[in-house]
N, C-alpha and C positions, 0 to 999 in steps of 0.2 A: 758379566756374570748374570745368571738367572736370579729370580727373586730369592732372597735369603729366608730360610726356614730353620730356626734353631730353637729347640725347647730346652729350658733349664728348670731347675727346681723352683726358682722364684720368677714365675712368669706373671707379669702384671701389665705389660704394655702391648700395643698392637704390633704384631710381628709379621702380619701378612697384608698384602694389598690385593683387593679384588675389584675389578672394574667391569661393570655390565657391558656386554657387547651383544649385538644381534647376529643371528646366524647369517652367513657362515661364521663359525667360531674362529677367533684369532688364536693361533697356537701360542704357547708360552714364548716369551722373548728368547732368542738364541743368538749366540755370537756367529759372525760369518765364518765360513769354512776356511781353515788354514792349517798348515802343517805345524803342529805344536807337540812338544815332548811333554806329555801329561805327567805331572808329578806322581810318584808312587803313593804318596799320601792319599790321593784321590781314590785309589783302588783299595786302600786299607781301611778307610773310614767306615764305620757302621752306618747303615742307611738311616736317614733322618726319620722316616715313617716306617715303623714296624707293623703296626696294626691301625686300622681306621674304621670308624663306625658312625653312621648317621643316625641321629635320634629319631624316634617315631614321628615327631612333629616336624622334622626337617630343620629345626632351629639351631641345633648344636652338633658339632663334630667332635667325637672322642678320638684322640690320637695318642699312641704310645711311641716314645722316641728314646734313643739311648742316652745314658748319662755316664760319661766316662767309658771305661772298657767293659764293665759288667752291668752297670745299673740301668734302670728303666724309669722313665717319667711318663705319667699320664697327664694329659692336658685336655681341657675342654675349650673349644673355639666357637664363639658365637658367629653364626653364618651371616648375620646382618651387619655387625660391626667389625668382624674378624679379629676381635680381641680375645686373647687366650687367658685362661685361668688355670693355675696349677691344681691338680687333683690328687696326685699320689706319686710318691717316689720310693724306689726300692733299690737295693744294691746286692751284690753277691751273685751266686749261681742259681738262686731261686728268685725269680722275678715274674711280673705279670706276663701272661702268655697271650690270651685273647680277651677282647672286650665285648660284652653283650649288654645292650640297653634293656633293662627290666621294665622301665616306663620312661616318660619324658624327663624325669628328674633324677634317675638313678641308674648306674651301670653296675654290672657284676664282673669282676676280674677273676680269671683262673690263674693259678700260679704254676709255673713250669720250672723244672730244673734243667739247666744247660750242661751238656757234656762236651761241648766243643763246637767249633764252627761247622764241622761235617756231620755231627750227630743230631738226629731229630730231638728237639727238647722233649722231655718227658713230663707229663702232668703229675703234679704232686697230689692233686685232689683237693687242694685248698681253694676256697672261694672268698673274695673280699668285696664288700659293697662300698660304693663311693657315690655321693650326690654330685650333680654336675656343677655345683658351686664350690666343690672341693671339701665339703663338710661331711660328717658322719662316715669317716673312713673306718669301717668295722669288719672284723673277720666274721664270716657267715658259716663257714665249714672248714674244719681242719683237724689234723691228728692231735691226740692228747699231749699237752705239754710242749708242743712245737712252737718255737718263736718265729714269727714272720721276719725274714731277713731285712734288716734296716728299718723296720717299722716299730719295734718294741711293743707290738700288740700280741698278746697271747691268744692262741686259737681256742675255740670252744672245747673244754675238757671232755665233753660227752661224745665228741665225734671221733670215731676210730675207723678210718677208711679213707676213701677218696671219692670226690664228687665231680660230676660234670653237668652242665646245663642241658636239659632235654628240650625245654621250651620256655622262653622267658615270660610267656603269657602277657604280652604287651598290653592287652586290654584289661588286665587285672592289676590294679595299683598296689596290691599287697603281696601277691604270691607268685612264685616261679616253680616250675617242675624241674627236678634234678634227678640224676641217676646216682646211686651210691654203690660202691663196691668195697667189701672188707679187704684189709691189707692181706697180702699173700703172694708169694712168688708165682703161683700157678693160677691166680685169678680167683674170682668168686662169682656166685650167682647174682647178677645185677638186680638192684631194687629201684623202683620208681618212687620218689618222695615228693611231697608238696612242702615247699620251703617259704617261710616269711622273708621277704626281701630286705627287711630292716633289722630284724633280730637274729635271723638265721635258724629259728626254731623250725623243725621239720618233722613230718610224720610219714610213715611208710604206706604206700597205696597197694603195691603188689610186687612180686618177684618174677624175674625172667626164668625161663626153663633151661637156660644154658649159661655157662660161665662167660663173663665179659660180653653179655648180650647188649645189643643196641635196640632201643624201642623205636618203632615207627608209630607216631601219633596221628590221628586223623584231625580234621578241622574242628572237632568238638573236644579236642585234647584227650580223646580216649585212646589208650594203647591197643592197637589192632594187630601189630606184627612185631616180632623180635628176630633179629639176625645175629648170628654169632659163629665163632670159629671153634670147632671142637679141638681137643688136644692133639688129634691126628692131622690137623691142618685143614680139614674139610669144612665147608660152610653149610650151615643149616638155617632154614627159615621156619619160624613157627607163627601160626595165626591163633588169635584168641577167639575161641568159640564159646560164648557164655563165660563160665568160670574156668574153662579148661584150655590148655595149649595143645594145638595140633600141628604136627610137622607137615608142612605143605611143600617143602623143597629140601632135598638133600643132595649136595653137589656130588657126593660119591656115587649116588644111584641114578640121578636124573640127567647125567651126561651134559652138564652145563652149570653155570654159576649165575644165580639170580641175586641181585643186590638192590633191595627196595630203597627208594630215595625220598619220595614225598608224595602225599596224596594229591590227586587231581581235584579240580573244583567241585566235581559231582560227589565227592566224598565216598564214592562207591568203587573207585579204581585208583591205582597208584602208579607212579612212574618208577622204573627200575632199569638198571643196566643188566642185559642178558648176554652172557658170554657162553657160546656153544662150544667152547674149547678151541675150535679151529677158526681162526680169523678174529678180528677185533670185536669188542663188545658193541651191542646195539642198544639204543634207547628204546624201551618198550613201555606200553601202557598195559597194566595187568588188572583184570577184573578181580576184586578182592574175594568174591565168593567162588567163582569157577576157576580162578588162576589162569584163565585164558590170556595169552599175550598178543598184543597188536603192535607192529613196528611203528615207531614214531620217527626215528632218525637212524639211517644205516650208513655208517662211515665207509670210506674207501679203503684205507690202509691202517688207521690207528684208532684206538678206542677214544670216545669223548672223555673229557676229564672233569666236567662240571656242568651244573645247571644254573640258570638264572630265573628266579621266581618273580612273579608279579608283586606289585607293591603291597597287596594284602596277604601275600604269601600263600595264596590258595591255588596257584597254578604255575605252570612253566611256560615261558614264552621264548627262551633262547637256550642255546647249549654251546659249550666251549669245545672246540675240536682241534685236533693236531694232525690232520692229514697233511704233513709237510709243515707249513707255517701255522702258528697258533692263530685261530680265528674264532669269532663269534658267529654262529649260524642261527638265524631266526626260524623258529618252528611255528609261531603263531603271529602272523603279520597283522592281524586285527587287534592285537593287544595294544593298549595305549603306551605301555612301556616299550614295546617293539618299535612303534612309530617314533617315539622320542629317541631311541637309540639310532634308528636309521637317519633321522634328521641331523642329529649331533655328529655321527660318525662320518658323514659326507665331507666334513672339513679335515678329516685325518685319513685319507685313503691309503697311506702307507704305514699306518700304525694299528695297534691292537687297542680297541676301545672296549673296556670292560665295565659293566655296571657294578658299582661298589656299594650301592645302597639306595633305597627309596624311602620317602616319608610314607606312612601308612595310608594317607589320603591320596597318594599317587601324584602329588603336585610338584615335588622336588626330587631330583635325582642327583646322585653323586657318581661321577664317571672317572675312571682312571684311564689315561692314554699312555701307552708305552710302546716300545719297539726294541729290536735287538741292540740298537745303539742308544737307547733311552730307558733308564730305569723307571721312569714314570712321572706323570704330572696329574694333578687332580683338578676337576672342574665341577662346578655346581650348575645344574640345569633346571630352569623353571619351565615345566611342561605347559603351563597356561600361557605365559608370555612368550615362550619359545626363545628365551634368551639364556645365555651362559656366562659364567664368570670363571676366569682362571683363578685358582686358589693358591696352590703352591706345588713345587716339585718334590719328588721323593728324596732326591739328593741335590741340595742347593748348589753344590760346587761343580756338579757334572755338566759338561757341555756336550750335547748329543752330536754336534757337528764335528767334534774331535774324536768321536768313538767310531768303531768299525761296525759294519753291517754283517749279519749272519744270514747265509742262504741255505735252505734245505736241499738235499739231494737224495736220490735213490740209486741203488745198484744191486747187482746179484753177487752173492758170495760164490766161492769155488764149487759148492755143491748145489747151486741154483737157488738158494734161499734169498728172497728179496729182503733187503735191509735199508734202513733210513739213517741218514746222517745230517750233520750241519757243519758248514764250512765258513770260517771267519777269515776274511782277507784284510790286511792292513790298509789304511786309507792312503790315497795318493801314490799307490805302488802298482806297477803292472802285474797282473796275476799270472806270473810265469817264473818258474825256477826259484821259488821262494824257500827260505828256510821254514821248516814245518815242525809244529809240535802236535803230536797225536795225543789226545787227552781222553782216555776211557773214563766213564763215570764211575762213581762209587756205588754202594748198595750191596751187591749189584742188582738184586731182584726187588720188585716193587718200587722201582725208580726208573726214570728214563731221561735222556737229554732232550732239550727242545731249543727253540730259537729266542728265548727270552734273554734279557740282559744278563751277562755273566762277568763279574769282576775279573776273574782269573784270565778268561779268554781275552777280555779287553786290555788287560795289562800286557799280555804277550803281544797282541796285535799292535799296541802303541809303540812297541820296540821293533816292529818290522817282521814279526813272525806270523805266519798263517797258522790257524788252529783248526784241527779236525776232530769232530766228535762223531761217534757212531753208536746207534742203539743195537748192540750185538744181541744175539739170541740169549734169552734169559732176562732181557729188559722188560719192564712193564709197559702196558699200553698197546700190545699187538695180539692179545688173546692168550688163553691158557696154554695152548699148544706151543706157542712161541716162547712163553715164559718157562715152561717145564723143559723145553729143549735145551735150556742152559743148565739144568740140574746135573750135577756131577760132571760138568764140562768146564769147570774152572781150570784155566790153563790148557784146555782142549779146544773144542769148537768155538767157544766164546772168544778165545784168543785168536783163532783163525779169522774170525770176523773182523777183529781189529786190524790184523795184518792185511786182509783183503781191502779194507777201507783205505789203508795207507797206500796200497798199490793203486787204488782208484785215483788218488790224488796225483800220484806219479804219472799214471797213464794220461790224465787230463792235462798234464804239463804244468800244473800249479806248483808242484814241489820239485826241488832239486834233490834227486835221490841220494846225494852225498851229504845232505844237510837236514837229516830228519832225527828228531828226538821224540821220546815218549815219556809222558808225565801224567801222574794221577794221584788222587787222594783216597785213602781208605782202600776199598777193593780196587779202585783205579791205580793205587800204588802197587798193589799186587800184580795187576795186569801190566803195568809198566815194567816190572822186574821180569815177569814171565815173557813179555815181548822180547826183552833182551836175551833171555834164555833160548827161546824158540827161533828167533831171527837175529842171530849175532851180527850178520852183515848188513842188516837193514837200518838199525837204530844206532846213531853215533853218540847219544847221550841219554841218560835215564834219570828221572826224578821221581822218588817215592816219598809222599808226604802223608804221614799218619798211616802208612801202608802196612799190610800184614805180609809176612814172609814164610810162616810155618803153619800149614793147615791143621796139623795135629794139635797145636796150641789152642786152636779155637774151641776145643772141647774142655780145656783145663784152665785157661786164663782169659779173663775178660768178663763182661757182664752178660753176654749172650747165653752162656751156659748156666745162668743162675735160675732159670725156670724150665719147666717141662716143655713149654712152647718153644723156647730157644733151642733146647737140645734136639727136639723133633725137627725143627727147622734145619739145623746143621746136618742131621741125618739125611733129610730130603735132598739138600742142595750139595752136600759134600760127599756123603757116604761114610762108611765106617771102616773101610779097608785101610789099615795103617800103612801097608806097603804102597798102596796107590796114593795115599795122602803124601807120603814122603816123595814120591816121584813127581808130584805137582806142587812142591814147596820150593820156592826160589832159594831159601836158605840152604837147601841141600844140593843146589845146582849152580852154585857160584862159579865153578870152574868153566862153565859153558858161556859165561857172560864176557863179552869183549869190550863193550862200551863202558866208559866211566859212569859211576853212579853217585848221585847226591841223595842222601837220606836226611829227611827232616821229620822230627817227631816230638810230641809233647810228653814230658815226663809223667804227667798225671793222667794220661789217656786210659780210660776204663774200657772203652769199646775194643781198641786194639792196643794192648799194653806195650810199653816201650821195649819189652824184651824182644818183640818182633824186629825192631830196628837194630838193637845191639847184636842179635844173632846174625842178621844179614851183614852188618858191618864186619863182624869177626870172620864170617865165612869168606867174604870178598878179600879181606886182608890176608887170610891164610892162603887164598888162591893166587895171591900176587896181583890182584886187580886194583884199578884206580877207584878209590871211594872217598867221598867227603861226607862228614857226619856232623849233624847239628841237632843236639837234644836240648830242648828248652824245658827246663825242669818245672816251671810253674804253669805250663799250658796243658790242654786236654786234647780231645780228638778234633784237631783243627784249632787254630789260634784265635783268641779273642782280643788280646792286647794289641793296640794299633802299632806300637813300637816293634813288637815281635813279628807282626805281619809284614811290616816294611822291611825288617831285617831278612825275613824269609824270601820276600820278593826280590830283594837286592841280590841275595845269594843265588837264587834261581837264575836271574838274568845274567849274572856274571858267569855262572856255570854254562849256560847255553851259549853265550857269546864266545866263550873260550873254545868250545868244541864244535859249534855250528857256524859261527859267523866267519866263514872262509869264502874265498871267491869260488864260484862254481867251476868245475873242471871244463875246459874247452878242448874239443877234439882238434888234432892237428889237421891243417888243410891238406 
């Protein structure tokens, strides 16, 4: 087994071992390759490391880790001794989300509310301060009268709204810049506030010119730009000229989308993603006065997904790309941080090496090493000594040698559209005539599949199933034109893309055409059902997990329709023609489904209420189809409890084995 890393409420002993080594860096210890039936518990456990942050002086690592099924623990790890100190613990569905170092001695935690394993956690707007020795756990911002779950600390009664950290002002030992929005389903005009890191007292500096705006601060902490989404879904960018705001970009008029990211070192220009609607986004540098754009990085097929800043946070030296495999691309080879990354990453040629933090003096780096078959390992790198230490794995129980590798592929859909996908093959198995599970992603918009470690795909591969994912049109990351090509194509061209990817696997000889299943969660569950409707002869088994089945219900049930933003989103992506919505709803098309269907759903699901599952079950039963139904009353949009996840995985595998695990048909000689 790899090094153990387990955080509990009472952390007082050294739980990690770190041994200095000289480059090339020795990878974390791993077991020899062997055929092993990995326990389902390994895929159901929550990851040991949820968030991680290196202190400005590089002497402490703040880590959040799960406690039980719902709770979260914050611990501080001394990088010299590797001893951990408990800092904070919370339980329930409202827990610490991300950690930001305000200075060398104090962090600020944001609180999020969890809606299930497949739903993006939502910020509650509460902020909590904690010293790195675990003292002065204090609410800094929160709604009136709200109790912090599990902490018994009442929030500041004067705070009515929600806050996010705009800039921690690491060089300022007392204050942090935060943004504040008043409560309301349709958002409010964002305000920039200056907050005392110890008491939470804050004062307004200025207000954004658009609802839910995000400020772009320069290196003097002056708010220079604001980007926000209007109620119609279009993005607008404002520049502050004196005391006035001027619109400098309007997506609806300027034939493209400009997304400001961070100021460059000269403080006169900033980096941004520019999406000209057709093709992926480009990293550009923009003159703050003239708004003239200069290309910095032009991708081949997919938009970049993130930037890596220098240790002083004043410039960009690398970018994260997803042209096929996820990679780090250096854009400033002269930067000390780039040279450190290049030296360290040479020891991991087949892995993704991501910078996870730098000390502000640029002497200490925190790196994460991961791969499609490795959820991650953390290393501390000394830039002066050019030595590294293995710290701990993300998941102590996981053995990369027992996990399957994922390979990117590209192909053309029936109408000539180029598409990208990812194929996971089980270990120690010839890649021919395998039982296949096609797994469309959720979302479906503003999200995409990639080649990072995936519990569900690994679980299926560990039982001998190949897994196919495809970024069908409508997926994020390939430009606005590709994204909007999926609008009002739920069950249409988006579904055709999934079918064409399945056919690609058959044509390559990877998949036995008589042993193909389709399974998905959330929108992926809808796509699984519609796949069975559209292609009754192709799929032999269907699994819908927290999946929707009735498009009309999206307008009347669930949390999406609670705001004008949500309603306008539904109008854009689904349309309002009720007759058309009925024709694209699996609950109305059960008679066309031939494959047996397994329905798994949480009874407390707010994103896709359980009525979607019960209606689909009733429709299949009325049509005389084979259907298995599992409603777990205490779960939400994707399961949290480990026992419930294991039960769901067990049922999925039994279902697939029943309908797919047959001998491939052999033609007569």
